[in-house]
N, C-alpha and C positions, 0 to 999 in steps of 0.2 A: 531558316536563319542563314543569311548570306554573309560570309566573312570577307573582309578586305584582304586580298592576297597580293603579295609582292610580285607574283608572276604576272598579274594584270599589267603593271607598269612595264614589265619586260616585253610583254606582247605589244604594247603601244609603241615601244622603241623599235621593235621589229617591223611594225606596219609602216612607220615613217622613214625607215632607213633607205639610203640609196643602194642599189645593187642587191635588193632583198631576194632571198632564195626561198623555196618551200621550207617550212619549218617542221621539225619533229619535236614534239613535247613529250619528254620522257619522265617516268616516275612510277612508283608502285601503285597497285590497285587501291582505290578508295581514298586517295589523298586530295581529290577535288579537281582533277584535270578537266573532266567533262563540264562541271559546273562553271569553272572559270572561262572555258572556251565558249560556252553558250552565252554567258554574260557578256563576254567580249564581242561576240558576233552581233548580239542584239543591241548593244549600246554604241558600238563604234562603226557599224556598217548599216547600209540601208536594208540589207537582207543577208541571211546566212543559210547555207545548206549543211545539214548535219546528217552524216551517214555513220552508223555503227556497223563496222565490218565483221564483228563477232556475231551479231544478231541477224543482220541482213545479208545472208549468204548469197542470195540471188544476185546481188549487186556485184559480186566478184567477177561475173562474166563481162561487166563493162570494161574491165581492165585487162582481160585475157586477149590473146591475139594481138591486134593492133594496139600500139601504145600512142597513137596519134592523139594529142591533147584535144583537137577539134572534135574528134569522134566521141571521146570520153565526155567532154563538156556538153555535147548535144544530148547524150544519153542521160547525164545527170540533170540537165535542165528539164527534160521531159519528165523525169521522175519527180523532180521538185515542183514542177508546174509553173516555173518562171525561169526566164533566161538568167544565166550566170554572167553578171556584168563586171568587167575588170575594175578593180578599185572600189566597187560598190557592194560586191557580194563576197562573203568569206566562205570558203569551202573547207569544211571540217571532216576529216576522215578518221573517226575514232577506232581504237583497237586495230590500227593499220597493220600490225604484225600478223594478223590473221589472213591477210591477202598479200602475198609476196609480189604479185603483179602490180598491185597499187603502189607498193614501195618503189618498184622499178620504174613505174610511170612518172614518178616525181622528177627523174632525170630529164625527161622530155618536156615537162612543164617548165623546168628551169631554163632549158635551151630554147624552147619555141614559144612558150607563153609565160614569160616572167611577169607579165602584168596581172596574172591571176593570183589572188591572195589565197594560198592553200596551206593548211596545217594538218599534219598527221599526228595522232596521239596514240600512246599504247602503254600498257602496264608491264609488258615483257619485251619491250623494244631492245633492251640491252642484250637479251638472249638472241633475238633475231639478228641483230647487227653482227654479233660475234660469230654467228654461224652462217650468215648469208654469203653466197658466192657472187651474187649479182647486185650487191648493194650500191646505190648511186653515190659513190664516194666523191666528195667535192661539189655535189649538186644540191645539197641540202644544208640547212643550219640546224643546230641542236639547242634545246633549252631544257635544262633539268628542273623538274618541280619536286619539292620536298614536302614532308608533312608540315602542318602549320607551326610557325615559330611562336615563341611566347608573345612576342610583340603583336603578331596577327591575332592571337587569341585574346590578348588584353584589350585590343582596340574595340572589341565587341563586348567583352565581359565587364569592363569597368572604364568608362570614358575619363573619369577624373584621374584615376591612377595611370591611365594611358598617357595623359598629358604630363604628369609628374615624371613618368618613366623616360619620355623623350626629352623633357626639359633638362635633366641631368646628363643625358647622353650628348646633348647639343652644346654643353659648356666647353669653353676653349681648353680648360685645364681639368685635371681629375679633382672631383669634389665629392666628399663623403655625403651620403644621403641622410637627412634627419631621421631619427627613429620613427617618427610619426608617419613617414612615407615608406621607410625600409621594411618595417614589420608587415604592413598590409601587402606589400609586393611579394614578400616571402610567402605569405599565406596563400595568395592566389596562384603563385608559381607552383606550390605543392599540388593544387587541384589540376593545374595545367599538366604536370608530369603524369598524373593518373589518367586524365580524360581529354587533354587539349590538343593533341597532335593530329588526330584524324577528324576531319570536319563533321561527319555525321555523328560521331561520338560526342564531340564538343557541343554541337548544336542540341543534342538530346539532353546532355547534362545541364547546360545553361538554361534550357527551357523548363526542365523538370526537377533538377537537383536530386535525381534518383540514380544512385550508384548501380543498382541492379539492371536498370534499363540500359545504362551506358555500357555495362559489362556484357550484356546480351549482344549489343552491336559489335563490340570488340570480338566476341566469340564468333560471330558471323563472318567477320573479316578474316579471322584466323582460319576458319573453315574454307573460305574462298581461296586462300593461299595454298592450303593443303590440296584442294582440287586442282589448282594449277600445277602442283608437283606431279600429279598423275597425268594430267592432260598434256603437259609439255615436256615430259621426260619418259624414257622407257621404264618398264616395270622395275628392273633392278635398281636403276639410278633413282627413281622416285622414292623407293623405300629408304634408300640411304639419305636422300635429301630430308625426308621426314625425320629419320633418326637424328641427323645432325641438328636440324631445326629445334627439335624437342629438348636437346641437352644443352642448348646455349645458356639457359639460366644456371644450370649446374656448373658449366665451365666458368661462368663469371662469378660464381659463388666460391670457387676454389681460391686458395691463398694468394696466388700471384696472377690469377685470371688467365694464365696462358692456356691456349687450346691444347688439350690432351686427348688423343684419339682413344685411349683406353677408357675414358669416361663414357664414350658412346657404347662400347661393349668390350668385354675383356679380350685382350689380344688383338684389338683393332689396329690396323696400320694405315699410314698416310695414303698409300697407293689405293686402298679401298674407298677412301672418302674424299680424296682430292677433287674428283669430278663433281661430287655433291656440293662441296664448299664453293667451287667455281660457279656452279649453277646459281646458288643463293646470292653470290656477289654480283653476277651479271644480271640477275633479276632485280637487283637493287634492294633486296630484303636484308642483306647483311653488309657490314663494313669490316674488311680484314685489315687489322692494324699490325703491320710487320715490325719486328725488332730491327734496330739499326746496329750493325756490327761496328761501325766506325763513324765518328762525327765528321761530316764533310758535305759540301754543296756540289750537286744536289743530293739530298738525302736518299732519293730513290736509287742512287748508284751503290748504296751501301746496305741494302735490305738483306735481311736474313729470312728467306721465304719459308724456312722450316720452323721458325719460332714466331708465333703470332697470337693475337687475341681476336675474337669474333664478337662483334656487337650487332644488335638489332637496329634497323633504321629508324624505329619510332619507339620511344621509351614506354609509353602507355601499353603498347602491345607486348613488350618484354615483361612488364609487370603482370599482365594477364596470362601470358605464356607460362610464367612461373607460378601462377595461381596464388599470388601473394595477396593476402587480405589487405585492402586499402587502409583499414583502421590500424593495422600493425605498422604500416608505412608512416602514417600521419602521427601516430602516438609514439613512435620510436621503440617498438617492442625489441627487447634485447636479442631475441632469437633472430631478428632480421637485420641486426646492426651491420654485419659484413655485407649482406646483399644490398643494403641501402647505399653503400659506397659504390657498388657496381651500377646501380641505377643512375647515380650522379655521373659516373664515368661514361655510361652509355649515352646519356643526354649530351654531355660535352662533346663526345666523339661525333655525334650527328650534327651538332651545331658547328663544329669546326669543318666538317665535310662540306656543309652548305656555304660557310663563310669563305673558305679558301679553295673551294671547288676541287678538292682532292682529299683522299683519306690521309689522316696524319700517321705518324710512326711513333714508336716508343723506344726507350733506351734503358738498358740495365747494365750493371757493372759487377760482374763476378759475385753475385749474391749480396753485395754490400748495399746497393741502392737501386731503385728503379723509378724512372720518371715516366709518368703515365702517357704523356704525349710530347712529341717534338713537332714544331711547326716552322716553316720557312716564311719569312716576311722581309722583302727587300734585302736579300742576301744576308739576313740575320737568321741564325738557328736559335729558336727560343724554346727553352724547356718549360713545360706546363704540368702542374700537378693538380689533381682534383681531390677535394676533401668534402665529405658529406656532413661532417659535424662542425663544431666550432673550434677545433684545434688550430693553434697558430704555429705548430711545429711544421718544419719543411726540411726534414733530414736529407731526403734524396736530392732536393734542390741545392742544399748546401754542399753535398758531395759533388754534384755536377758542377757547381760554381768553382769549387777548388780545382777541379780537373780541367775545365774548359773556359772559365771566366766569361760567360755570355754577357752581352750588353744589357739584357733584361731577363728576369725570371718571373713566371706567372703562377699564382695559386688561384684556382677557381673554387670557391667555397661558399658557405653560408654567411661569411663575414662581409662587411660593408666594402664599398669601393674605396680603395686607399693605395697609395704608393709610399713605400719606405725604402729609401736608397734605391737599390735595383730590383726590389721585390714588389711586384704589382699584384694586389688582390682584387679579383673581379668577382662580384656576386654571381651565383649560378644563374640568376634570372637575366644577367647581361652576357651570358656566354656566347649567344649568337651575334654579339657585336664586338667580339674579341679583336678582330682585325682593325676596326676603326679606333678602338681604344688603344691598341698598340701604336698605331700611327700617330695618335694624339700625344702619347707619352714620348715617343722617339722623335716627334716633330717632323715626321716624314711628309 
């Protein structure tokens, strides 16, 4: 089953732009990078060359020594069995982080053969870039790919609801959805949270409606990540990465969800695990949401790096990592009430990261109130609270309003789309359209 991905349209824009540079497509393992690139190559070009540099180790020699694009193209053309033609052939170098020489060669393709359409992709490119001494700075473009959004899942899962979903998004003003549409969207969003973010998991679930099969694929993906810990970090660091990764559900289940090193092991200190957290962040597997010490623009200038929360990049994997029974999540078992809120927060964090192209922050006030996320939109700092239930209370937003009087406050919850005075409620299933909804409300 092939899903329509937003990334495809971004690739089309890259292909047609003037001054195009070699592209690096970045994102975690198993989110669909290879699939979208091969689909793009087959549909938008006369031919494409696909090389997986993790599997095809012998091809690494093509990039060692001379970085002359002509020599590299001749070798790749011989391997492919057809000439690589400018504008007609797409060259895809998958898992490019496994061959540093191939990354370096992109500089020379930009300078000497900008007519060649070339895309490198990799699941751990963030790590490679952070640690590379000879990275071709300024010679490549970047494109981040994320797990499937609810809209991407819905477009395949239910065509009628997909039309409804976009119909209300396209309206000029905020309009509450009728119950006949709202409730079915809520139901399908629940299954999306469990199985919809990773394409292979989503495809299996939609084809079979079998939770066990979907969970088996999630387990396989989680094992692949653990193998990456060992492969791409030294023995001591990889063990700490695994320890940190495994306790994220417990961290998020704590009362204020703040990351506490002592939960990893008794007496643990920041100095022991900072490198492991950095690794997870650079690998794109976690998002570190730092507390803001003071409200001001830019928010990044007021970060408290010692106080933060750590979220997983895809919510279905978080649920599986926590070994949470899906039936408890769907039926609202009281034992999981607190963690259900963490699931909602995790999803919203990932949605905001994709929407605003940066990780949000959070705010707390001397134990009196805590706002889950702060976002910047056109020089406005907007407080945002996440609710997993049907509560209409927004105590922390009220405290924040009294102190800072923001132009707009947002609650993302299971309630319908609605604005009352300065309080905007966005349904969880519209969280990945927060930016456009804000712009609609503020008339930007």
